[in-house]
C-alpha positions as CSV (number, residue, x, y, z in Angstrom):
1,X,-60.5,-45.9,-146.8
2,X,-58.6,-46.7,-143.6
3,X,-55.4,-48.4,-143.2
4,X,-55.5,-52.1,-142.0
5,X,-53.6,-53.1,-138.9
6,X,-50.8,-54.5,-141.0
7,X,-50.6,-51.3,-143.1
8,X,-50.6,-49.2,-139.9
9,X,-47.7,-51.3,-138.6
10,X,-45.8,-50.8,-141.8
11,X,-46.3,-47.0,-141.8
12,X,-45.2,-46.8,-138.2
13,X,-42.1,-48.8,-138.8
14,X,-41.2,-46.8,-141.9
15,X,-41.5,-43.5,-140.2
16,X,-39.9,-44.6,-136.9
17,X,-36.9,-46.3,-138.6
18,X,-36.2,-43.2,-140.5
19,X,-37.0,-40.3,-138.1
20,X,-35.9,-41.7,-134.7
21,X,-32.3,-42.4,-135.8
22,X,-32.1,-39.1,-137.6
23,X,-33.2,-37.2,-134.4
24,X,-30.7,-39.1,-132.3
25,X,-27.9,-38.3,-134.7
26,X,-28.8,-34.6,-134.9
27,X,-29.1,-34.4,-131.1
28,X,-25.8,-36.2,-130.5
29,X,-24.1,-34.0,-133.1
30,X,-25.6,-30.9,-131.5
31,X,-24.2,-31.6,-128.1
32,X,-20.8,-32.8,-129.4
33,X,-21.3,-36.5,-128.7
34,X,-21.2,-37.8,-132.2
35,X,-17.7,-38.3,-133.7
36,X,-17.3,-36.4,-136.9
37,X,-16.3,-39.6,-138.8
38,X,-19.6,-41.4,-137.8
39,X,-21.6,-38.4,-138.9
40,X,-19.8,-38.4,-142.2
41,X,-20.6,-42.1,-142.5
42,X,-24.3,-41.4,-141.8
43,X,-24.5,-38.8,-144.5
44,X,-22.4,-41.0,-147.0
45,X,-24.6,-43.9,-146.3
46,X,-27.8,-41.8,-147.0
47,X,-26.3,-40.6,-150.3
48,X,-25.1,-44.2,-151.2
49,X,-28.5,-45.7,-150.7
50,X,-30.6,-43.0,-152.2
51,X,-28.6,-42.8,-155.5
52,X,-27.7,-46.5,-155.4
53,X,-31.3,-47.8,-155.4
54,X,-33.9,-45.9,-153.3
55,X,-34.7,-43.2,-155.9
56,X,-34.8,-45.7,-158.8
57,X,-37.1,-48.1,-156.9
58,X,-39.3,-45.2,-155.8
59,X,-39.9,-43.8,-159.3
60,X,-39.4,-46.9,-161.5
61,X,-36.8,-45.0,-163.5
62,X,-35.5,-47.6,-165.7
63,X,-38.1,-50.3,-166.9
64,X,-39.9,-50.6,-163.7
65,X,-43.1,-49.7,-161.7
66,X,-43.1,-46.8,-159.5
67,X,-43.9,-47.4,-155.8
68,X,-47.4,-45.7,-156.2
69,X,-48.3,-48.5,-158.7
70,X,-47.1,-51.2,-156.2
71,X,-49.2,-50.3,-153.2
72,X,-52.8,-49.4,-152.3
73,X,-53.9,-45.6,-152.6
74,X,-54.3,-45.6,-148.7
75,X,-50.6,-46.4,-148.3
76,X,-49.7,-43.6,-150.8
77,X,-51.6,-41.2,-148.8
78,X,-49.9,-42.3,-145.6
79,X,-46.3,-42.4,-147.2
80,X,-46.4,-40.0,-150.2
81,X,-44.3,-41.2,-153.1
82,X,-42.1,-38.2,-153.2
83,X,-40.8,-38.9,-149.7
84,X,-40.8,-42.6,-149.9
85,X,-37.1,-42.6,-151.1
86,X,-36.2,-40.1,-148.5
87,X,-37.6,-42.1,-145.6
88,X,-36.2,-45.4,-146.8
89,X,-32.7,-43.8,-147.3
90,X,-32.8,-42.2,-143.9
91,X,-33.6,-45.6,-142.4
92,X,-30.8,-47.2,-144.5
93,X,-28.3,-44.6,-143.1
94,X,-29.4,-44.8,-139.4
95,X,-31.4,-47.9,-138.4
96,X,-29.3,-50.0,-140.6
97,X,-26.0,-48.4,-141.4
98,X,-25.1,-46.9,-138.0
99,X,-26.5,-49.9,-136.1
100,X,-24.3,-52.1,-138.3
101,X,-21.4,-50.0,-137.3
102,X,-22.1,-50.3,-133.7
103,X,-22.6,-54.1,-134.0
104,X,-19.2,-54.3,-135.6
105,X,-17.7,-52.1,-132.7
106,X,-19.3,-54.4,-130.1
107,X,-18.4,-57.6,-131.6
108,X,-15.0,-56.9,-133.1
109,X,-12.8,-55.0,-130.6
110,X,-14.2,-51.5,-130.6
111,X,-14.0,-48.7,-133.1
112,X,-10.2,-49.3,-133.5
113,X,-10.4,-53.1,-134.0
114,X,-13.4,-52.7,-136.5
115,X,-12.5,-49.6,-138.6
116,X,-8.7,-49.1,-138.5
117,X,-8.2,-51.5,-141.4
118,X,-10.1,-54.1,-143.4
119,X,-10.8,-57.3,-141.4
120,X,-12.9,-60.1,-142.9
121,X,-14.6,-60.8,-139.6
122,X,-15.9,-57.3,-139.5
123,X,-17.1,-57.5,-143.1
124,X,-18.9,-60.8,-142.2
125,X,-20.7,-59.1,-139.4
126,X,-21.8,-56.2,-141.5
127,X,-22.8,-58.5,-144.3
128,X,-24.9,-60.7,-142.0
129,X,-26.6,-57.6,-140.5
130,X,-27.3,-55.9,-143.9
131,X,-28.5,-58.9,-145.7
132,X,-30.3,-60.3,-142.6
133,X,-32.4,-57.2,-142.1
134,X,-33.0,-56.8,-145.8
135,X,-34.5,-60.3,-146.0
136,X,-36.7,-59.6,-142.9
137,X,-37.8,-56.4,-144.5
138,X,-38.8,-58.1,-147.8
139,X,-40.5,-61.0,-146.1
140,X,-42.5,-58.8,-143.7
141,X,-42.8,-55.1,-144.2
142,X,-42.7,-54.7,-147.9
143,X,-43.8,-58.1,-149.1
144,X,-46.9,-56.8,-150.7
145,X,-45.1,-54.0,-152.8
146,X,-42.1,-56.2,-153.6
147,X,-44.0,-59.4,-154.4
148,X,-43.3,-61.3,-157.5
149,X,-45.0,-59.8,-160.5
150,X,-44.3,-56.1,-159.7
151,X,-41.5,-55.2,-162.1
152,X,-38.7,-53.2,-160.2
153,X,-36.5,-50.6,-161.9
154,X,-32.8,-51.1,-162.7
155,X,-30.5,-49.1,-160.4
156,X,-26.8,-48.6,-160.1
157,X,-26.7,-51.2,-157.3
158,X,-29.1,-53.5,-158.9
159,X,-27.2,-54.0,-162.2
160,X,-29.1,-57.0,-163.3
161,X,-32.3,-54.9,-163.2
162,X,-35.7,-56.7,-163.8
163,X,-34.1,-58.9,-166.7
164,X,-32.2,-61.4,-164.5
165,X,-34.2,-62.0,-161.3
166,X,-34.4,-65.4,-159.9
167,X,-37.0,-65.7,-157.1
168,X,-36.9,-68.0,-154.0
169,X,-40.0,-68.9,-152.0
170,X,-39.8,-69.2,-148.3
171,X,-42.9,-70.1,-146.2
172,X,-45.2,-69.0,-149.0
173,X,-43.4,-65.5,-149.4
174,X,-41.0,-64.6,-152.1
175,X,-37.4,-63.2,-152.0
176,X,-35.9,-61.8,-155.2
177,X,-32.2,-61.5,-156.3
178,X,-33.1,-58.0,-157.4
179,X,-34.0,-56.8,-153.9
180,X,-31.2,-58.5,-152.2
181,X,-28.4,-57.2,-154.5
182,X,-28.3,-53.6,-153.2
183,X,-27.0,-54.5,-149.8
184,X,-24.8,-57.2,-151.1
185,X,-23.0,-54.7,-153.2
186,X,-23.3,-51.9,-150.8
187,X,-21.6,-53.8,-147.8
188,X,-18.0,-53.5,-149.0
189,X,-18.7,-49.9,-150.1
190,X,-20.0,-49.1,-146.6
191,X,-17.1,-50.8,-144.9
192,X,-14.6,-49.0,-147.1
193,X,-16.2,-45.7,-146.4
194,X,-16.2,-46.5,-142.6
195,X,-12.5,-47.3,-142.7
196,X,-11.6,-44.2,-144.6
197,X,-13.7,-41.7,-142.4
198,X,-12.4,-43.5,-139.2
199,X,-8.8,-43.2,-140.3
200,X,-9.3,-39.6,-141.4
201,X,-10.8,-38.6,-138.0
202,X,-8.4,-40.7,-135.9
203,X,-4.9,-40.6,-137.5
204,X,-2.7,-43.5,-136.4
């Protein structure tokens, strides 16, 4: 069985959003153009997302369906279940996390203005980016495997689990509290880590 055009687009997006930023980070690190604190933020964001929710949703660890049960066999062949969490966490760290840091830099006065200390304007930029991209992902890329009716696991950054999960319908597609909570809760953690790493690498 072959992938549909929509499935092909999903597969390409998943691999590209995970691997392209990773290769850029590794290359910039290799040539000495990536600040140590940003590299630390990339690694920490990967760990935060993997442990915070990606592993749990992939394997359905606590009262949920694993990802293989939520998508067609052809998709499981294209994105094997055991690297699903890895690809998603890499995308979280690079295409989402580091891009969010760059947006904060560009919109909020450079690295110094954004990450020397906590500023609510910076937090608002990060929150808008993280939640906005997550809504887009749920409504487009992962709508089929996150649709209402598929029970998703509890996770450390999804403390309500599948037991308290109101659903909102937008243009015939569903958005669940359970899938939006991770980035809502991760945003202040990400910003706190960014401030810590920036100040450690750039003493005042």
